[in-house]
C-alpha angles and dihedrals in degrees: 000000000000128000094262092053090049090050092052092049093046091049091053092046092051092051091054093205135073112282138198117243092246091055091049091050092050095048093044092045091234136131113274094227091051091050090050090054091047091050090053091052093046091048091053090049090051095240096120135029136202108233091181134006114299094359124107136194136173116262 
């Protein structure tokens, strides 16, 4: 797992509630497109889930 993936996961854990990718990008000070790619990778790895459409949370 690279530093950006860790930053995305940490941002979601700190929030404590499901977040949209744009909110994650803003709070992590990252590009929204990069966050979207990271979210796709983390979902495939089973590290995050989407409890409702367009919202993501760590598993």
